[in-house]
C-alpha positions in Angstrom: 0.0 0.0 0.0 1.3 3.4 -1.0 0.2 6.4 1.1 0.0 9.4 -1.2 -1.4 11.8 1.4 -2.5 12.0 4.9 -4.5 14.3 7.1 -4.8 14.8 10.8 -8.1 15.7 12.2 -10.2 15.7 15.4 -12.7 12.8 15.4 -15.0 15.0 17.5 -15.2 17.5 14.7 -14.5 15.7 11.4 -14.5 17.4 8.1 -17.1 16.0 5.7 -15.9 17.8 2.6 -13.3 15.2 1.6 -13.8 11.4 1.5 -11.0 8.9 1.8 -10.9 5.4 0.3 -8.7 4.2 3.2 -8.4 5.3 6.8 -5.7 4.1 9.1 -5.7 4.6 12.9 -3.4 3.2 15.5 -3.8 3.3 19.3 -6.9 5.6 19.2 -9.6 3.4 20.7 -8.3 3.3 24.3 -11.0 5.5 25.8 -14.5 4.0 25.6 -16.0 7.5 25.5 -14.2 8.1 22.2 -15.2 5.0 20.4 -18.7 6.2 19.2 -17.2 9.6 18.1 -14.5 7.7 16.2 -17.2 5.6 14.4 -19.1 8.8 13.6 -16.0 10.3 12.3 -15.4 7.3 10.0 -19.0 7.7 8.8 -18.2 11.3 7.8 -14.8 10.9 6.2 -14.8 7.4 4.6 -15.9 7.0 1.0 -18.9 4.7 0.5 -16.8 1.8 -0.6 -13.8 2.7 1.7 -12.1 0.6 4.3 -10.8 1.6 7.7 -8.1 -0.2 9.6 -7.8 0.5 13.3 -4.9 -1.1 15.3 -5.1 -1.7 19.1 -2.6 -3.3 21.5 -5.2 -5.6 23.1 -6.6 -3.1 25.6 -9.5 -4.4 27.7 -11.4 -1.2 27.1 -11.6 -2.2 23.4 -12.8 -5.8 23.8 -16.4 -4.8 22.9 -15.5 -2.5 20.0 -16.4 -4.9 17.3 -19.9 -5.4 18.7 -20.3 -1.6 19.1 -19.2 -1.0 15.5 -21.6 -3.6 14.3 -24.4 -1.9 16.2 -23.5 1.3 14.4 -23.8 -0.2 11.0 -20.3 -1.4 10.3 -19.1 -4.8 9.0 -16.2 -5.7 11.2 -13.4 -8.2 10.7 -10.7 -8.6 13.4 -7.3 -10.2 13.2 -4.6 -10.7 15.8 -1.1 -9.5 15.0 2.4 -9.7 16.5 5.3 -7.4 15.6 8.8 -7.0 17.0 10.1 -3.6 17.7 13.7 -2.4 17.2 14.9 -3.6 20.5 13.4 -7.1 20.0 10.3 -6.7 22.2 7.3 -8.6 20.8 4.1 -6.5 20.7 0.8 -8.2 20.3 -2.4 -6.5 19.2 -5.3 -6.7 16.9 -6.5 -4.9 13.8 -10.1 -4.0 13.2 -11.1 -3.8 9.5 -14.3 -1.8 9.1 -16.5 -1.5 6.0 -20.0 0.0 5.7 -22.8 -2.6 5.7 -25.3 -2.5 2.9 -28.3 -0.5 3.9 
């Protein structure tokens, strides 16, 4: 995947004048109170056929995120991942892949 451009924004006040085919987020789901605003932000910025990937380091506060996203109209796939950082520490986590459900 080549990233041609990126944009930083506040998920509490997303812009809706530009739609993205792909949205990547890492380590942003940690506060339960931000999870619904993040889903609403994705609704505002993701193109109709777009896909969002959200990575999380297996925080307990995120355990119900897939169900919450489904309740808000998202098709969710989750996969577990492991990576090794530069000093050799293994980091485990999961990636949520979100697509809009057909309505």
